[in-house]
Phi, psi and omega in degrees: 000337180287349182284330183297312178298323178293320178296317179295322177294319178295315177297321178299318177297320177297318179293324175297314179300318177297319179296330177282324188266326182304320178297343176295337177293337178274003176071026179059022177267112187307317183296321179289318178298320179293336181273320185265341175054051185294334181287340184287326185303307181294331179292315179298317178295322179298314179299321180290315186276319188260342181109168188295324183296316180290320178299319178296312182295313180296319179297323181284319185288318191303307182294327179292316179295321179294321178297315181291324183281312187250352181080002177221137357291158178304134187304308181242125005262352191297304184294325179295312179292324176295327179300317178290320179298309184289328174298321177295315177306307184298317182289312185293317181294323178295316179294312182299313183295324178293327182290334178285125180291318180265123180271077183255175176296326178294317179292327177294312179296319179299314179298317181296313182293318178298317179295318181296317179292315180300315180298319180292323177295319178294320176301314179298319178295316179297316178298320179297315180294317183286325186251341186092158184247145176088174180059225182259006184277278178226114185252170175297324177295321178294322177297312181298314182295310183289324184273334187227301188298306181289333183271002185305316177300320178293323177298316178297318179300316179297318181292337178267309188287318184300308177298321180297316179294318180295320177297319178297314179295325178291318179296325178277001180063027179280326181295335180288335184276341184268000000 
C-alpha cells in the first residue's frame, strides 16, 4: 500500500516535467501557446490519475516554475493567474471524476467540461483581481477572447486527447495501478 503515494508523487513529477516541456513545442510563441494550451494537458491527466490533491498542487506549481525557468508565461499577471486556473483544473477534474461511481466516457467528459469551465472562470477572476476590472485593464471582452475564443483550438485538443489517453491507459490497465 505504500507504493501508491510514491507512484502518485512520481507521476506528479512527470506531469510537472511535461507541463514545462510541452509548451516548447509551440516554439515559445505566446499566441500559439495561448491557442493550443499545451500546459493544460498534463494537469488534467494528473487530476484524473493521481487525484484532486495532486492535480491542484501540480496545476499551481507548473506555470510558476515554467515562468521562473523559461521566462514564459510572464510571471505577473499571466503565470500567477494561470497557477490558479490550472490548480482549479487539476482539483475539479479529480474531484468530479472521483464522485462518479461508474468510470465511463460520459463521466470523463462531464468531469473534463466542468473542470474546463471552472478553470476558465477562476482564471477570469484572478485576472480581474490582478489587473482590475473595466476600462482598459481587464474587460469582459478580454475574458471571452482569452478564455474561449482564442483558446478554442486548445479546448478541442483537450476534448479529443484527454479521453483518448485515458481510454488507452485504461486498456493497458495502467489506471488500475494508480
